[in-house]
VEXDRENLO-883814 format. One record per residue (C-alpha): residue in three letters; z, x negated, y negated; residue number from 1. Coordinates in nm, 4 decimals. Example, Ala and Ser with C-alpha at 12.3 -4.5 7.8 and 13.67 -1.06 7.14 Angstrom:
   r       zz       xx       yy   k
 Ala   0.7800  -1.2300   0.4500   1
 Ser   0.7140  -1.3670   0.1060   2
This chain:
   r       zz       xx       yy   k
 Met  -1.1968   3.6921  -0.9090   1
 Ser  -0.9149   3.7443  -0.7326   2
 Glu  -0.5081   3.6735  -0.8785   3
 Ile  -0.3617   3.3567  -0.7371   4
 Thr  -0.0484   3.4581  -0.6167   5
 Ala   0.2449   3.2178  -0.5323   6
 Lys   0.2281   3.3532  -0.1832   7
 Ala  -0.1185   3.1801  -0.1411   8
 Val  -0.0462   2.9137  -0.2927   9
 Met   0.2621   2.8261  -0.0450  10
 Glu   0.0366   2.9457   0.2609  11
 Leu  -0.2449   2.6925   0.1524  12
 Arg   0.0174   2.3759   0.0918  13
 Lys   0.1534   2.4818   0.4334  14
 Lys  -0.1706   2.4423   0.6078  15
 Thr  -0.3084   2.1413   0.4240  16
 Gly   0.0073   1.9774   0.2629  17
 Ala  -0.1383   1.9228  -0.0254  18
 Gly   0.0464   1.9867  -0.3823  19
 Met   0.1121   2.2866  -0.5643  20
 Met  -0.0559   2.2458  -0.8402  21
 Glu  -0.3531   2.0870  -0.6323  22
 Cys  -0.3420   2.3919  -0.4215  23
 Lys  -0.3216   2.6201  -0.6632  24
 Asn  -0.6257   2.4441  -0.8584  25
 Ala  -0.8201   2.4326  -0.4992  26
 Leu  -0.7770   2.8477  -0.4971  27
 Thr  -0.8541   2.9183  -0.8348  28
 Glu  -1.2138   2.7292  -0.7563  29
 Ala  -1.2945   2.9025  -0.4060  30
 Gly  -1.1988   3.2206  -0.5790  31
 Gly  -0.8843   3.2615  -0.4000  32
 Asn  -1.1084   3.2299  -0.0579  33
 Glu  -0.8640   2.9852   0.1483  34
 Asp  -1.1149   2.8400   0.3727  35
 Gln  -1.2890   2.7352   0.0562  36
 Ala  -1.0038   2.5718  -0.1100  37
 Ile  -0.9073   2.3702   0.2596  38
 Glu  -1.2579   2.2582   0.1638  39
 His  -1.2246   2.1562  -0.1423  40
 Leu  -0.9245   1.9717  -0.0930  41
 Arg  -1.0433   1.8065   0.2474  42
 Lys  -1.3318   1.6936   0.0120  43
 Arg  -1.0934   1.5437  -0.2384  44
 Gly  -0.8763   1.4175   0.0786  45
 Leu  -0.5796   1.5536  -0.0001  46
 Ala  -0.6375   1.7893   0.2817  47
 Ser  -0.5099   1.5378   0.5356  48
 Ala  -0.1526   1.3879   0.3711  49
 Lys   0.0371   1.6585   0.6075  50
 Lys  -0.0963   1.4627   0.9381  51
 Lys   0.0312   1.1462   0.8175  52
 Glu   0.4336   1.2776   0.7884  53
 Gly   0.5200   1.2153   1.1551  54
 Arg   0.4256   0.8450   1.0919  55
 Val   0.6933   0.5760   1.0706  56
 Ala   0.6990   0.4267   0.7216  57
 Ser   0.9149   0.1371   0.7435  58
 Glu   0.7360  -0.1209   0.5501  59
 Gly   0.7030  -0.0909   0.1287  60
 Ala   0.8875  -0.2106  -0.1845  61
 Val   1.1916  -0.2146  -0.4059  62
 Gly   1.0762  -0.2013  -0.7564  63
 Ser   1.2350  -0.2029  -1.0787  64
 Tyr   1.2131  -0.0847  -1.4638  65
 Ile   1.4003  -0.2141  -1.7570  66
 His   1.3709  -0.0040  -2.0618  67
 Met   1.5082   0.0062  -2.4139  68
 Gly   1.5768  -0.3634  -2.4572  69
 Gly   1.8094  -0.3374  -2.1524  70
 Lys   1.9941  -0.0077  -2.2047  71
 Val   1.8419   0.1822  -1.9043  72
 Gly   1.7902   0.0082  -1.5493  73
 Val   1.6137   0.1759  -1.2445  74
 Leu   1.5583   0.0133  -0.8607  75
 Val   1.3946   0.2289  -0.6539  76
 Glu   1.2969   0.1675  -0.2740  77
 Val   0.9138   0.3130  -0.1793  78
 Asn   0.7967   0.3209   0.2132  79
 Cys   0.4629   0.2878   0.3219  80
 Glu   0.3370   0.1657   0.6700  81
 Thr   0.1953  -0.1219   0.6673  82
 Asp   0.2639  -0.4272   0.4814  83
 Phe  -0.1153  -0.4695   0.3562  84
 Val  -0.0992  -0.1390   0.1541  85
 Ala   0.2608  -0.2438   0.0322  86
 Arg   0.0951  -0.5315  -0.1177  87
 Gly  -0.2132  -0.3143  -0.2555  88
 Asp  -0.2522  -0.2771  -0.6367  89
 Glu  -0.2617   0.1163  -0.5790  90
 Phe   0.0847   0.1257  -0.4019  91
 Gln   0.2274  -0.1504  -0.6465  92
 Gln   0.0867   0.0769  -0.9166  93
 Leu   0.3000   0.3399  -0.7942  94
 Val   0.6443   0.2399  -0.7945  95
 Lys   0.6212   0.0919  -1.0908  96
 Asp   0.5314   0.4406  -1.2413  97
 Val   0.7975   0.5800  -0.9714  98
 Ala   1.0506   0.3221  -1.1459  99
 Met   0.9250   0.4404  -1.5055 100
 His   0.9375   0.7767  -1.4291 101
 Ile   1.2694   0.7709  -1.3078 102
 Ala   1.4101   0.6290  -1.5905 103
 Ala   1.2622   0.8470  -1.8442 104
 Ala   1.3412   1.1803  -1.6494 105
 Glu   1.7164   1.1150  -1.5335 106
 Pro   1.6709   1.2561  -1.1664 107
 Arg   1.9564   1.2936  -0.9677 108
 Phe   1.8004   1.3503  -0.6194 109
 Val   1.4899   1.2379  -0.4535 110
 Ser   1.4598   1.5573  -0.2631 111
 Arg   1.5308   1.9417  -0.2543 112
 Asp   1.7225   1.8573   0.0885 113
 Glu   1.9150   1.5880  -0.1036 114
 Val   2.0700   1.8886  -0.3055 115
 Pro   2.4234   1.9668  -0.1752 116
 Ala   2.4332   2.3496  -0.0897 117
 Asp   2.7320   2.4311  -0.2890 118
 Ala   2.5245   2.2636  -0.5958 119
 Val   2.2817   2.5200  -0.5355 120
 Glu   2.4835   2.8134  -0.4942 121
 Lys   2.6784   2.7326  -0.7858 122
 Glu   2.3460   2.7240  -1.0069 123
 Arg   2.2417   3.0972  -0.8550 124
 Glu   2.5751   3.2359  -0.9118 125
 Ile   2.5751   3.0880  -1.3251 126
 Ala   2.2147   3.2163  -1.3595 127
 Trp   2.2960   3.5421  -1.1879 128
 Ala   2.5905   3.5870  -1.4215 129
 Gln   2.3440   3.5125  -1.7451 130
 Ala   2.0715   3.7002  -1.6455 131
 Lys   2.3394   4.0113  -1.6111 132
 Asn   2.4926   3.9471  -1.9051 133
 Asp   2.1790   3.9269  -2.0898 134
 Pro   2.1335   4.2867  -2.2950 135
 Lys   1.7098   4.2573  -2.2244 136
 Asn   1.7735   4.3011  -1.8373 137
 Ala   2.0332   4.5806  -1.8941 138
 Thr   1.8102   4.8531  -1.7253 139
 Lys   1.6229   4.6232  -1.4956 140
 Pro   1.7101   4.6141  -1.1144 141
 Asp   1.8939   4.3814  -0.8921 142
 Gln   1.5322   4.3056  -0.7578 143
 Val   1.4003   4.1747  -1.0612 144
 Ile   1.7354   4.0364  -1.1253 145
 Asp   1.6582   3.8033  -0.8240 146
 Lys   1.3365   3.7374  -0.9305 147
 Ile   1.5081   3.5826  -1.2567 148
 Val   1.7555   3.4099  -1.0823 149
 Glu   1.4794   3.2404  -0.8153 150
 Gly   1.2977   3.1003  -1.1246 151
 Arg   1.6081   2.9453  -1.2890 152
 Ile   1.6659   2.8110  -0.9604 153
 Gly   1.3203   2.6520  -0.9503 154
 Lys   1.3597   2.5363  -1.2924 155
 Tyr   1.7148   2.3524  -1.1851 156
 Phe   1.5136   2.1795  -0.9210 157
 Glu   1.2460   2.0785  -1.1366 158
 Glu   1.5089   1.9189  -1.3719 159
 Ala   1.7207   1.7504  -1.0875 160
 Val   1.5069   1.6691  -0.8294 161
 Leu   1.2557   1.3448  -0.8528 162
 Leu   0.9601   1.5027  -0.6176 163
 Asp   0.9969   1.8402  -0.8381 164
 Gln   0.9431   1.6634  -1.1924 165
 Pro   0.6931   1.7275  -1.3827 166
 Phe   0.5211   1.2848  -1.3871 167
 Val   0.5894   1.1893  -1.7422 168
 Lys   0.2410   1.0266  -1.7654 169
 Asp   0.0628   1.3364  -1.6537 170
 Pro   0.2668   1.6375  -1.6497 171
 Ala   0.0472   1.8397  -1.5158 172
 Lys   0.0999   1.7252  -1.1395 173
 Thr   0.4540   1.6713  -0.9937 174
 Val   0.6019   1.3394  -0.8850 175
 Gly   0.5357   1.4739  -0.5545 176
 Glu   0.1743   1.5597  -0.6097 177
 Leu   0.1333   1.1993  -0.7342 178
 Val   0.2534   1.1046  -0.3990 179
 Thr   0.0333   1.3238  -0.1743 180
 Glu  -0.2514   1.1696  -0.3948 181
 Lys  -0.1068   0.8164  -0.3101 182
 Ile  -0.1317   0.9037   0.0756 183
 Ala  -0.4607   1.0379   0.0143 184
 Lys  -0.6218   0.7358  -0.1292 185
 Thr  -0.3970   0.4769   0.0736 186
 Gly  -0.4225   0.6485   0.4264 187
 Glu  -0.1164   0.5917   0.5132 188
 Arg   0.2285   0.7848   0.4851 189
 Ile   0.4082   0.7366   0.1602 190
 Thr   0.7643   0.8323   0.1056 191
 Ile   0.9976   0.7671  -0.1663 192
 Arg   1.3354   0.6680   0.0160 193
 Arg   1.6312   0.6166  -0.2601 194
 Phe   1.6917   0.5070  -0.6055 195
 Ser   1.9320   0.3798  -0.8403 196
 Arg   1.9784   0.4673  -1.2375 197
 Phe   2.1928   0.2527  -1.4059 198
 Lys   2.2624   0.3510  -1.8079 199
 Met   2.4550   0.1006  -1.9913 200
 Gly   2.8216   0.2350  -2.0950 201
 Glu   2.7560   0.5276  -1.8437 202
 Gly   3.1551   0.6629  -1.7146 203
 Ile   3.2919   0.4080  -1.9690 204
 Glu   3.5796   0.5817  -2.1265 205
 Lys   3.5420   0.4489  -2.4940 206
 Arg   3.8562   0.3556  -2.7047 207
 Ala   3.8376   0.5934  -2.9976 208
 Glu   3.9910   0.4119  -3.2848 209
 Asp   4.2418   0.5246  -3.5043 210
 Phe   4.2748   0.2566  -3.7973 211
 Gly   4.4666   0.4467  -4.0399 212
 Gly   4.7172   0.5497  -3.7920 213
 Glu   4.6920   0.1972  -3.6691 214
 Val   4.7617   0.0351  -4.0379 215
 Ala   5.0503   0.3062  -4.0972 216
 Ser   5.2345   0.2144  -3.7910 217
 Leu   5.2153  -0.1948  -3.8690 218
 Ile   5.3312  -0.0877  -4.2182 219
 Gly   5.5860   0.1121  -4.0477 220
 Gln   5.7470  -0.1416  -3.8288 221
 Asn   5.7715  -0.3889  -4.1391 222
């Protein structure tokens, strides 16, 4: 069986709109044959998601999730095309799952498009410096270092971007792939528009009490 390359997976994803893991699995099953892989995806209903990208998703639901005794809370807006789908069990479960995932995984952005370019560039600079300063990479050419850096940038996206994160209930797929599956099942375009994650006390500078010093100060005043 021929090796399944990242380029082949990306090409199949562009043509079908299916998720990265779905494309890789389809190519593996098809022995690397793209046409057969597309057929596999079509049979599963995953190859049609791309066609729905241009359609307007103005319905949907705002879901919530409260975790850890009220210490963490999430609000998320997930959109679809019709109120009929929005009220369906499939869509409602997706909204709940996404809200729960956000509570657990702490993403900062919905998609890669939302990540500021300067933040990505900063991560790339840090990754390059780390790779060059690693003794194991001392004799490696810059082309190899570039690949190491891109791998670390991919890891950054996986940690920071909701759609790139492994889904907490099934890490074999990403949240983006989960959404693609629901698109195939509902027949409508589905998008995660925005979210807010709240953690009790986050951003508040807690006072460090120095009781010994406070008592000494009181004694000195008497």
